C-alpha positions as a Markdown table, in Angstrom:
| # | Residue | x | y | z |
|---|---|---|---|---|
| 1 | Met | -23.2 | -15.6 | -39.1 |
| 2 | Pro | -23.3 | -19.4 | -38.0 |
| 3 | Ser | -21.4 | -20.7 | -35.0 |
| 4 | Asn | -18.4 | -23.1 | -35.1 |
| 5 | Gln | -19.9 | -24.5 | -32.2 |
| 6 | Pro | -20.6 | -28.2 | -32.0 |
| 7 | Leu | -24.3 | -28.7 | -32.3 |
| 8 | Asn | -25.7 | -31.2 | -29.6 |
| 9 | Val | -28.7 | -32.8 | -30.4 |
| 10 | Cys | -30.8 | -35.2 | -28.3 |
| 11 | Leu | -33.1 | -37.9 | -29.8 |
| 12 | Gly | -36.0 | -40.5 | -28.3 |
| 13 | Ala | -39.0 | -40.3 | -26.1 |
| 14 | Ala | -38.6 | -38.4 | -22.8 |
| 15 | Ser | -39.6 | -41.7 | -21.2 |
| 16 | Ser | -37.4 | -44.0 | -23.0 |
| 17 | Ser | -33.5 | -43.8 | -22.7 |
| 18 | Pro | -32.5 | -41.1 | -25.3 |
| 19 | His | -29.4 | -41.3 | -27.4 |
| 20 | Gln | -27.4 | -37.7 | -27.3 |
| 21 | Tyr | -25.3 | -37.0 | -30.3 |
| 22 | Gln | -22.9 | -34.0 | -30.9 |
| 23 | Leu | -22.5 | -33.1 | -34.8 |
| 24 | Leu | -19.5 | -30.8 | -36.1 |
| 25 | Arg | -19.3 | -28.7 | -38.9 |
| 26 | Arg | -16.8 | -29.7 | -41.6 |
| 27 | Ala | -14.1 | -27.0 | -40.3 |
| 28 | Ala | -14.2 | -28.8 | -37.1 |
| 29 | Val | -13.8 | -32.0 | -38.6 |
| 30 | Glu | -10.9 | -30.9 | -40.6 |
| 31 | Lys | -9.7 | -29.5 | -37.3 |
| 32 | Met | -10.1 | -32.0 | -35.2 |
| 33 | Thr | -8.1 | -35.0 | -37.9 |
| 34 | Gly | -6.0 | -32.1 | -40.1 |
| 35 | Leu | -7.6 | -33.5 | -43.1 |
| 36 | Ser | -8.7 | -31.0 | -46.3 |
| 37 | Arg | -12.0 | -31.0 | -47.2 |
| 38 | Ser | -10.9 | -32.9 | -50.1 |
| 39 | Ser | -9.3 | -35.9 | -48.3 |
| 40 | Ile | -12.7 | -36.4 | -46.0 |
| 41 | Tyr | -14.9 | -37.0 | -49.1 |
| 42 | Ala | -12.1 | -38.9 | -50.9 |
| 43 | Leu | -11.2 | -41.2 | -47.8 |
| 44 | His | -15.0 | -41.3 | -47.2 |
| 45 | Ala | -15.9 | -42.3 | -51.1 |
| 46 | Leu | -13.3 | -45.2 | -50.3 |
| 47 | Gly | -15.2 | -46.1 | -47.0 |
| 48 | Lys | -12.2 | -45.3 | -44.6 |
| 49 | Phe | -13.5 | -41.8 | -42.8 |
| 50 | Pro | -17.5 | -41.6 | -41.6 |
| 51 | Gly | -20.0 | -40.3 | -43.5 |
| 52 | Pro | -21.9 | -36.9 | -43.0 |
| 53 | Val | -25.3 | -37.0 | -41.5 |
| 54 | Pro | -27.8 | -34.6 | -44.0 |
| 55 | Ile | -29.5 | -32.1 | -41.5 |
| 56 | Gly | -30.9 | -30.3 | -44.6 |
| 57 | Pro | -31.2 | -29.8 | -48.3 |
| 58 | Lys | -27.5 | -28.0 | -48.1 |
| 59 | Ala | -26.1 | -28.8 | -45.0 |
| 60 | Val | -24.4 | -32.0 | -43.3 |
| 61 | Arg | -22.5 | -32.5 | -39.7 |
| 62 | Trp | -20.3 | -35.5 | -38.6 |
| 63 | Leu | -21.4 | -37.0 | -35.5 |
| 64 | Ala | -18.4 | -36.3 | -33.2 |
| 65 | His | -18.1 | -40.1 | -31.6 |
| 66 | Glu | -17.7 | -41.1 | -35.2 |
| 67 | Ile | -14.7 | -39.0 | -35.9 |
| 68 | Gln | -13.5 | -39.5 | -32.6 |
| 69 | Ala | -13.2 | -43.5 | -32.7 |
| 70 | Trp | -11.5 | -42.9 | -36.3 |
| 71 | Ile | -9.0 | -40.8 | -34.4 |
| 72 | Ala | -8.7 | -43.5 | -32.2 |
| 73 | Glu | -8.1 | -46.3 | -34.5 |
| 74 | Lys | -5.4 | -44.1 | -36.2 |
| 75 | Val | -3.7 | -43.7 | -32.6 |
| 76 | Asp | -4.4 | -47.6 | -31.9 |
| 77 | His | -2.7 | -48.6 | -35.4 |
| 78 | Arg | 0.1 | -46.8 | -35.7 |
| 79 | Gln | 3.7 | -48.0 | -35.6 |
């Protein structure tokens, strides 16, 4: 059974400055944002939500820092 834990990925050569990313499953994105699956994809289609990163033929993940930035933007622009 797949884990619901975020996946941490480190990109870059050992001698260069690597970039570290945390990849989130859709269920984790739903939990963090309170959005449904259909709302996530609808907002993405409108350019109002971060898009997924393909990691395999039938698998995608979202970058945690992009989801956190989207949430922060919503908090910053609340009335």
